[in-house]
C-alpha positions in Angstrom: 11.8 -81.1 -17.5 11.0 -83.2 -14.4 11.9 -81.4 -11.1 12.2 -82.2 -7.5 11.9 -79.3 -5.0 13.3 -79.2 -1.5 12.4 -76.5 1.0 11.7 -76.7 4.7 9.1 -73.8 4.9 5.8 -75.2 3.7 4.3 -72.0 2.4 7.5 -71.3 0.3 7.6 -74.9 -1.0 4.0 -74.8 -2.0 4.4 -71.4 -3.7 7.5 -72.5 -5.5 5.9 -75.7 -6.7 2.8 -73.9 -7.9 4.8 -71.2 -9.7 7.1 -73.6 -11.5 4.2 -76.1 -12.4 2.6 -73.2 -14.3 5.8 -72.5 -16.3 6.0 -74.1 -19.7 8.0 -77.3 -19.9 8.2 -78.2 -16.2 6.7 -81.1 -14.2 7.0 -81.2 -10.4 7.7 -84.9 -9.7 8.0 -84.5 -5.8 8.5 -82.0 -3.0 10.3 -82.7 0.2 11.3 -80.7 3.2 14.6 -82.4 4.1 17.6 -82.8 1.9 18.1 -86.3 3.2 14.9 -87.4 1.3 16.0 -86.2 -2.1 18.0 -89.3 -3.0 15.0 -91.5 -2.0 12.9 -89.6 -4.4 15.5 -89.9 -7.2 15.7 -93.6 -6.8 11.9 -94.0 -7.4 11.4 -91.4 -10.2 12.9 -90.2 -13.5 14.1 -86.7 -12.7 16.0 -84.1 -14.7 16.9 -81.6 -12.0 16.7 -80.9 -8.3 16.1 -77.4 -6.9 16.9 -77.3 -3.2 17.2 -74.7 -0.4 20.6 -75.0 1.3 19.5 -75.3 4.9 16.5 -77.7 5.0 14.4 -79.4 7.6 16.2 -80.7 10.8 19.0 -78.3 9.8 20.2 -80.6 7.1 22.5 -78.9 4.7 21.8 -79.7 1.0 25.4 -79.2 0.1 26.4 -82.1 2.2 24.2 -84.4 0.1 25.5 -83.3 -3.3 28.4 -85.7 -3.4 26.2 -88.7 -2.8 23.6 -87.5 -5.3 26.2 -86.9 -8.0 27.8 -90.2 -7.5 24.6 -92.2 -8.0 22.9 -89.8 -10.5 25.6 -87.9 -12.4 23.2 -86.8 -15.2 20.8 -85.0 -12.8 21.3 -81.3 -12.5 21.5 -79.8 -9.0 20.5 -76.2 -8.3 20.9 -74.6 -4.8 18.7 -71.7 -3.7 19.1 -69.6 -0.6 17.8 -66.5 1.1 21.1 -65.9 3.0 23.6 -63.7 1.2 26.5 -65.3 2.9 28.9 -65.7 -0.1 30.6 -68.7 1.5 27.4 -70.7 0.5 28.1 -70.0 -3.1 31.8 -70.9 -2.8 30.9 -74.2 -1.0 28.3 -74.9 -3.7 31.0 -74.7 -6.4 33.4 -76.9 -4.5 30.9 -79.8 -4.1 29.7 -79.6 -7.7 26.3 -77.8 -7.6 25.4 -77.0 -11.2 23.7 -73.6 -10.6 23.1 -71.3 -7.6 20.4 -68.7 -7.1 19.1 -66.4 -4.4 15.5 -66.3 -3.3 15.0 -62.7 -4.4 15.2 -63.8 -8.0 12.3 -63.1 -10.3 10.2 -66.1 -11.5 11.2 -65.5 -15.1 14.9 -65.6 -14.2 14.5 -68.7 -12.1 12.7 -70.5 -15.0 15.6 -69.4 -17.3 18.2 -70.6 -14.9 16.6 -74.0 -14.5 16.2 -74.4 -18.3 19.8 -73.3 -19.0 21.1 -75.6 -16.3 19.3 -78.6 -17.8 20.7 -77.6 -21.2 24.2 -78.0 -19.7 25.1 -74.5 -18.5 26.3 -73.6 -15.0 24.7 -70.4 -13.7 26.1 -68.5 -10.7 25.5 -64.9 -9.5 28.1 -62.3 -10.2 30.6 -62.4 -7.2 31.1 -58.7 -7.0 27.4 -58.0 -6.9 27.0 -60.5 -4.1 29.8 -59.0 -2.1 28.1 -55.6 -2.4 24.7 -57.0 -1.6 26.0 -58.5 1.7 26.1 -55.1 3.6 23.9 -53.0 1.3 20.9 -53.3 3.7 22.8 -52.3 6.8 22.1 -48.9 8.3 24.9 -46.3 8.8 25.0 -47.2 12.5 25.1 -50.9 11.8 28.0 -50.3 9.4 29.7 -48.2 12.0 29.4 -51.1 14.5 30.7 -53.6 12.0 33.8 -51.3 11.1 34.5 -51.1 14.9 34.4 -54.9 15.1 36.7 -55.0 12.1 39.1 -52.8 14.1 39.1 -55.2 17.0 36.8 -53.3 19.3 34.8 -55.3 22.0 31.1 -54.7 22.6 31.7 -52.8 25.8 34.1 -50.4 23.9 31.6 -50.0 21.1 28.8 -49.2 23.5 30.9 -46.6 25.3 32.2 -44.9 22.2 28.8 -44.7 20.6 27.0 -43.8 23.9 24.7 -46.7 23.6 23.7 -49.4 26.1 25.1 -52.9 25.9 21.6 -54.2 25.2 21.4 -51.8 22.2 24.6 -53.0 20.8 23.4 -56.6 21.2 20.2 -55.7 19.2 22.2 -54.1 16.4 24.6 -57.1 16.2 21.6 -59.4 15.9 20.2 -57.2 13.1 23.6 -57.2 11.3 23.8 -61.0 11.4 20.2 -61.5 10.3 20.7 -59.1 7.3 24.0 -60.6 6.2 23.5 -64.2 6.9 26.7 -64.6 9.0 26.6 -66.7 12.1 28.9 -64.5 14.1 30.4 -60.9 14.0 33.9 -62.5 13.8 33.0 -64.2 10.5 31.3 -61.0 9.2 34.3 -58.9 10.2 36.8 -61.3 8.6 34.9 -61.5 5.5 34.4 -57.7 5.2 38.1 -57.1 5.7 39.4 -59.9 3.6 37.3 -58.9 0.6 38.1 -55.3 0.9 34.5 -54.2 1.7 35.7 -52.5 4.9 39.2 -51.2 5.6 40.7 -51.2 9.1 42.6 -48.4 10.7 45.8 -50.3 10.0 45.2 -50.5 6.2 
């Protein structure tokens, strides 16, 4: 199976290419750092599948390239991989027609199996419930408390006062929450947590 890999972090791209090149049945045709360059490679090479990070170099989103790639190369299988546990990525990937979706914490053997199964015509996606639980599993008790308070409409000043913490401390905890969950704002994290039933508000 001939593969094209797209990843903006050089060390991860090289490691992924090296790992998959050693796996039986794979040939790495090309590696790129920007999703915009994928279609150029496909026009010049015979390729069976593309494995791409979602957010690539110059902040280019691979999911925004899928429609164009699928239109010109309908037989090529597209796989998305990401380190961010934001479940909206997975939902968006399904909508645009990504064949399979994996997270970067996957074991090599699993990744190899996913690629082979995808090339064989199967669509592989993580269990939604497991992903939902994974989103907030890494948060500390204090971070979960702060998130719950956000879900209940508390402002940062109120949270700082109630928890006897400084505003700068709350800011640091918020940054940590966003980094761990992959959300771009506490508003999005709170809306998702409540809408999926992961966190209940005082009004529930």
